[in-house]
Each structure stands twice: as C-alpha cells, then as structure tokens.
C-alpha positions in Angstrom: -12.3 -13.8 -15.5 -12.4 -10.0 -14.5 -10.6 -7.6 -16.6 -8.4 -4.9 -15.4 -9.9 -1.7 -14.9 -7.7 1.2 -16.5 -10.0 4.2 -16.2 -13.5 5.7 -16.5 -14.6 7.3 -19.9 -15.5 10.5 -17.8 -11.6 10.9 -16.9 -11.0 11.7 -20.9 -13.5 14.6 -20.6 -10.9 16.9 -19.7 -8.5 16.9 -22.7 -9.8 13.6 -24.6 -6.6 11.7 -23.6 -5.3 10.0 -20.6 -1.7 8.2 -19.8 -1.7 5.4 -17.9 0.7 2.6 -17.0 -0.3 -1.1 -17.0 1.0 -3.7 -14.3 3.4 -5.2 -16.8 4.8 -1.6 -16.8 3.9 -0.4 -20.4 3.0 3.0 -20.6 -0.6 3.6 -22.6 -2.6 6.4 -24.1 -6.2 6.6 -23.7 -8.0 8.8 -26.3 -11.7 9.6 -27.2 -12.5 11.4 -30.4 -15.7 11.6 -31.7 -16.8 9.4 -28.6 -14.4 6.5 -29.7 -11.9 5.2 -27.1 -8.9 4.0 -28.3 -5.6 2.7 -26.7 -2.0 2.7 -27.7 1.4 1.9 -26.3 2.7 5.3 -25.5 6.1 5.0 -27.7 6.6 6.9 -31.2 7.5 4.6 -34.1 10.1 7.1 -35.1 12.4 7.0 -32.2 10.7 5.4 -29.5 10.1 8.4 -27.4 7.1 9.0 -25.5 4.5 10.8 -27.5 3.4 13.9 -25.0 5.3 16.8 -23.5 2.7 17.7 -20.9 0.7 14.9 -19.0 -2.5 13.8 -20.6 -2.0 15.9 -24.0 -1.8 13.7 -26.8 -3.9 15.3 -29.5 -3.2 18.0 -31.6 -4.9 21.5 -31.4 -8.0 20.1 -33.7 -8.6 17.1 -31.3 -9.1 15.0 -34.3 -5.3 13.4 -34.6 -2.5 12.1 -31.7 0.5 14.0 -32.0 3.9 13.1 -31.1 5.4 16.5 -29.6 8.9 15.5 -30.3 8.6 15.8 -34.1 5.4 16.7 -34.8 4.1 13.3 -36.3 0.5 12.9 -36.7 -1.3 9.4 -35.9 -5.0 8.5 -36.9 -7.0 8.0 -33.5 -8.6 4.8 -35.2 -5.7 2.7 -36.1 -2.7 4.7 -35.1 -1.4 5.0 -38.5 1.4 7.7 -38.8 0.0 10.0 -41.5 2.3 12.8 -41.1 6.1 13.1 -40.1 8.9 11.2 -39.8 7.2 7.7 -39.0 4.7 8.1 -42.0 3.1 4.7 -42.8 4.2 3.2 -39.6 1.7 2.6 -36.8 1.4 2.9 -33.1 1.1 -0.1 -31.2 -2.4 -1.2 -30.5 -3.7 -2.0 -26.9 -7.2 -3.6 -27.2 -9.8 -2.3 -24.6 -13.2 -2.5 -24.3 -15.9 -0.1 -22.6 -18.7 -1.7 -20.3 -22.2 -0.4 -19.9 -20.9 1.7 -17.0 -18.4 3.6 -18.7 -15.3 1.7 -17.3 -12.6 1.3 -20.0 -11.1 -2.1 -19.2 -8.0 -4.1 -20.7 -9.2 -6.7 -23.2 -8.7 -10.1 -22.0 -6.2 -12.5 -23.9 
C-alpha cells in the first residue's frame, strides 16, 4: 500500500514550515525544528482558527516554537503542547507522518 506523499523535506528549507491541504480537506502544517519533522492540524485549540497569518509562516522568530499569530500562543513542535498563551496545557492535533530515505514526507498509513 502506497502512502500519500505530502512534500519533500527540502520544501521546508526556506521557512522551516509548510502548510498543506489533505485530500480529506484538513489543513495541516509541517514543521522542521532541529531536523525533526512534525505535523499537526492547522487549528489553534483556543478558538479553532488557523495558526498562520502568512503562508508557510508557523514558527516564532527564533524558529524553535510553533506560534498562533492571532493570540501569540506558543506550542512545542515535538508534541504540539501549548506552553504559553490562552490555550496553555492544550495540544495541537497531531498528524502522523514519516520521512522515507529519499526525503519524502508521507502521511503514515492507518
């Protein structure tokens, strides 16, 4: 069974993040922090809004944390946990992905 290819890891080089839409209609963000790639549904747990104000800009200035531009909430890229802001202690919804030997980021199968 083939897995759905979402992107190539080099597509994250410019901003360390990429917003994509899955075939099921979910908006997802891919982020690369310290060479680790994570994926989450692009929806802040505070008010259900999309996280970014500009395309493919999901990380705060240091490039270490995911940021919701609406209220400044900050999330750990490893787990999606909100560590600062109005949704502190809540989590972004994870999307399980894998990276193959060629650098393709794929949606993990069920």
